[in-house]
ZADRENMAR-811082 format. One line per 8 residues: number of its first residue (from 1); for each residue x, y, z of C-alpha. Coordinates in Angstrom, 1 decimal, padded with zeros to 4 digits, always signed. Each point is the difference from the previous one (the first is absolute). Layout:
% ZADRENMAR-811082
NUM) X:Y:Z  ...
% end
This chain:
% ZADRENMAR-811082
1) +029.9:-025.8:+004.1  -000.4:-002.5:+002.9  -002.9:-002.3:+000.3  -000.8:-000.7:+003.9  -001.4:-003.5:+000.7  -001.1:-000.3:+003.8  +000.9:-003.7:+000.5  +000.0:-000.3:+004.2
9) -003.6:-000.6:+000.5  -000.7:-003.3:+001.9  -002.6:-001.6:-002.8  -002.2:-001.4:+002.9  -003.0:+000.1:-002.2  +001.7:-002.6:-002.2  +002.5:-001.9:+002.4  +001.3:-002.6:+000.9
17) +002.5:+000.0:-002.7  +003.3:-001.3:-000.3  +001.3:+003.2:-001.6  -000.8:+003.6:-000.3  -003.6:+001.0:-001.4  +001.8:+001.8:-002.9  +001.7:-003.0:-001.3  -003.8:-001.5:-000.2
25) +000.1:-001.6:-003.5  -002.7:+001.2:-002.5  -000.1:-001.0:-003.2  +003.2:-000.3:-001.9  +002.3:+002.0:-002.4  +002.5:-000.9:-002.7  +004.1:+000.1:+000.4  +001.9:-000.5:-003.2
33) -002.9:-002.2:-000.9  -000.2:-002.1:+003.1  -003.3:+000.5:+001.7  +000.5:+000.3:+003.9  -002.7:+001.1:+002.8  -000.2:+003.7:+000.7  +000.0:+001.5:+003.2  -002.9:+002.2:+000.9
41) +002.5:+002.8:+001.0  +001.2:+000.0:-003.8  -002.8:+001.5:-001.4  +000.3:+003.1:+002.1  +004.1:+000.0:-001.4  -001.3:-000.3:-003.3  -002.3:+002.7:+000.4  +002.2:+002.5:+001.6
49) +002.9:-000.4:-002.7  -002.8:+000.9:-002.7  -000.6:+003.0:+002.0  +003.6:+001.5:-000.2  +001.6:-001.5:+003.3  +003.6:-001.0:-000.9  +000.7:-001.2:+004.1  -002.3:-001.4:+001.9
57) +000.3:-000.7:+003.9  -001.7:-002.7:+002.0  -000.8:+001.2:+003.6  +000.1:-003.5:+001.7  -000.1:-001.7:+003.4  +003.0:-001.5:+002.0  -001.2:-003.5:-000.7  -000.8:+000.7:-003.9
65) +003.3:-000.5:-001.4  -001.8:-002.8:-002.3  -000.8:+003.1:-002.1  +003.7:+001.1:-000.3  +000.8:-003.4:-000.9  -002.7:-000.4:-002.7  +000.7:+003.3:-001.8  +003.8:+000.7:+000.2
73) +001.1:+003.4:-000.8  -001.9:+000.6:-003.1  -003.4:-000.5:-001.7  -000.4:+000.6:-003.6  +001.4:+003.5:-000.8  -000.2:+001.2:+003.5  +002.8:-000.5:+002.7  -001.4:-001.2:+003.7
81) +000.9:+001.1:+003.4  -001.4:-001.1:+003.4  -000.7:+001.9:+003.0  -001.1:-001.6:+003.3  -003.3:+001.0:+001.8  +000.8:-001.4:+003.8  -004.0:-000.2:+000.7  -003.0:-000.3:-002.2
89) -001.1:+003.8:+001.1  -002.2:+000.8:-003.2  +000.7:+001.4:-003.4  +001.1:+003.4:+000.7  +002.9:-001.2:+002.3  +000.6:-002.1:-003.1  +000.0:+002.3:-002.9  +002.1:+002.5:+002.0
97) +002.9:-002.4:+001.2  +000.5:-000.2:-003.9  +001.2:+003.6:+000.7  +003.6:-001.8:+000.9  +000.7:-000.8:-003.5  -002.2:+002.5:-001.9  +002.2:+002.8:-001.0  -000.9:+004.1:+000.8
105) -001.0:+000.5:-003.9  -001.9:-003.6:-000.8  -003.8:-000.2:-000.2  -001.7:-003.2:+001.0  -002.8:-002.6:-000.9  -001.6:-002.2:+002.7  -002.0:-003.1:-000.6  -001.2:-002.9:+002.1
113) +001.8:-003.4:-000.6  -002.8:-002.4:+000.8  -002.4:+001.8:-003.1  -000.4:-000.6:-003.5  -001.3:+002.9:-002.2  -000.5:+001.1:-003.7  +000.5:+001.5:-002.1  +003.6:-001.0:+000.7
121) +001.1:+003.6:-001.5  -002.2:+002.3:+002.0  +002.4:+001.4:+002.0  +001.0:+001.9:-003.3  -003.0:+001.9:+000.9  +000.9:+001.7:+002.7  +001.4:+003.7:-000.2  +002.9:+001.6:+001.1
129) -001.6:+001.2:+003.2  +001.1:-000.1:+003.6  -002.6:-002.7:+000.9  -002.2:-001.7:-002.4  -001.9:-003.2:+000.6  -000.9:-003.0:-002.7  -003.5:-000.6:+000.8  -002.0:-003.3:-001.0
137) -004.1:-000.4:+000.2  -000.9:-003.0:+002.7  -003.4:-001.2:+001.3  +001.0:+000.0:+003.2  +001.9:+003.2:+000.5  -000.4:-000.3:+004.1  +002.7:-002.6:+000.4  +002.5:+002.3:-001.9
145) +000.6:+003.5:+000.3  -002.2:+001.9:-002.0  +000.9:+003.3:-001.8  -002.5:+002.9:-000.1  +000.9:+002.4:-002.8  -001.0:+003.6:-000.5  +000.6:+000.0:-003.8  +003.6:-001.4:-000.3
153) +001.0:+001.1:+003.3  -000.3:-002.3:+002.9  -002.5:+001.6:+002.7  +000.1:-003.0:+002.6  +001.4:-003.6:+000.4  -002.1:-002.5:+001.9  +001.8:-002.3:+001.8  -002.0:-003.2:+000.0
161) -003.3:+001.7:+001.2  -003.2:-001.4:-000.7  -002.1:+001.4:-002.8  +002.8:+002.2:-001.3  -001.5:+002.4:-002.6  +002.2:-000.9:-002.8  +000.8:-003.8:-001.3  +003.3:+001.3:-001.4
169) +002.9:-001.1:+002.0  +003.6:+000.5:-000.5  +002.0:-002.8:-001.1  +003.7:+002.0:-000.3  +001.3:+003.5:+000.3  +002.8:+001.8:-000.8  +001.9:+002.9:+001.7  +002.1:+002.6:-001.2
177) +003.4:+000.3:+001.5  -001.6:+003.1:+001.8  -003.2:-001.5:+001.1  +001.7:-003.1:+001.4  +002.1:+002.3:+002.3  -003.2:+002.0:+000.7  -002.1:-002.9:+001.0  +003.0:-001.2:+002.1
185) +000.7:+003.0:+001.8  -003.7:+000.2:+000.8  -000.1:-003.8:+001.3  +002.6:+000.8:+002.1  -001.4:+003.3:+001.4  -003.3:-002.1:+000.6  +002.4:-002.1:+002.4  -000.4:-003.2:-002.6
193) -003.5:-000.8:+000.7  -001.4:-000.6:-003.0  +000.0:-003.4:-001.0  -002.0:-000.1:-002.8  +001.2:+002.5:-003.0  -003.4:+001.3:-000.7  +000.1:+001.4:+003.5  +003.0:+001.9:-000.5
201) -001.1:+001.5:-003.4  -003.3:+001.3:+001.4  +002.0:+002.0:+002.5  +002.4:+000.9:-003.1  -003.3:+001.6:-001.7  -001.2:+001.5:+003.1  +003.7:+001.7:+000.3  -000.7:+001.4:-003.8
209) +001.6:-002.9:-001.9  -001.0:-001.3:-003.2  -000.8:-003.8:-001.1  -001.2:-000.9:-003.4  -002.1:-003.0:-000.6  +000.3:-001.5:-003.5  -002.8:-002.6:-001.0  +002.2:-002.2:-002.5
217) -000.3:-003.3:+001.8  -002.4:-002.5:-001.3  -000.3:-002.7:+002.2  +001.8:-000.9:+003.3  +000.6:-003.3:+001.9  +001.4:-000.8:+003.7  +001.6:-003.2:+000.2  +000.4:+000.3:+003.6
225) -002.8:-002.1:+001.0  -000.6:-003.6:+000.0  -002.8:+000.7:-002.3  +001.4:+002.5:-002.5  +002.9:-002.8:-000.4  -002.2:-002.6:-000.7  -001.8:+002.1:-002.6  +003.0:+001.1:-001.5
233) +001.4:-003.5:-000.8  -003.3:-001.7:-001.1  -000.1:+002.5:-002.5  +003.4:+000.0:-001.0  -000.1:-003.7:-000.5  -002.6:+000.3:-002.2  +001.6:+002.6:-002.2  +003.3:-002.4:-000.6
241) +001.5:+000.7:-003.3  -001.8:+003.2:-001.0  +002.4:+002.6:-001.3  -001.7:+003.4:+001.1  +000.4:+001.6:+003.4  -002.6:-000.6:+002.6  -002.8:+002.3:+000.7  -001.8:+000.2:+003.1
249) -003.6:+000.3:+000.6  -000.6:+001.6:+003.8  -001.8:-002.0:+002.3  -000.3:-000.6:+003.4  +001.5:-002.5:+002.9  -002.4:-002.1:+001.6  +001.9:-000.2:+003.5  -000.6:+004.0:+000.5
257) +003.7:+000.5:-000.8  +000.5:+002.2:-002.7  -001.2:+000.2:-003.6  +001.5:-002.9:-002.6  -000.6:+000.4:-003.9  -000.2:-002.9:-002.5  +002.9:-000.3:-002.6  -000.3:-000.5:-003.6
265) +001.9:-000.4:-003.0  +003.5:-001.1:+001.2  +001.9:-001.1:+002.7  +003.2:+002.0:+000.0  +001.5:+003.0:+002.0
% end
């Protein structure tokens, strides 16, 4: 199974940096007994691997060679590949560019590299369906893609809408090989106009497709804002030396960006 990491965004909410935002140090990890800084995207890679990915594709912009230099050809048990997205043209464009390396019969999992969420094994709860979403409860769903369910089925995704009727947002999603091809074909049939994955999914559902929402997420933090970064770093500093993994309490950002969360009980990926 492939994990897809869309990493071509400009990261304007937390710039200027001297490196790609996906390499922002957040917390630390131990390698062979040595503690070192942990890039924020490593949290996602760990979770993709726990979710079953044995190959991971970074979709990067031409100026993000530092990601390739940092990670090289593998991370843990997963082999890595890199595909270039020439312009920051949205999530749909990034995800489907990974089709360059994803095989015809291979499933995919997609997550966002500037987020940290728990439980870290939550992707294992997603079924073998054409399309399924890992959902998290947040206090400010209007800053995310809120997922409206009918039972376990996705009825609608409300993309950054004011006053959404659901407080559950998607934090990652999984597609079967068939689902990946169907959504890719639909995106092309819609003249590639969908920037957000949620609008494409709404069209997919209207055309008779089925998406499943799984409320297996407990907490979700966006580290792509200055406020979120400060909060994460301060709370991680308070927990240095703890043996357990961090847990997060959902909160909201002060700068009107996106919800952040407080971290407890650890500082490792």
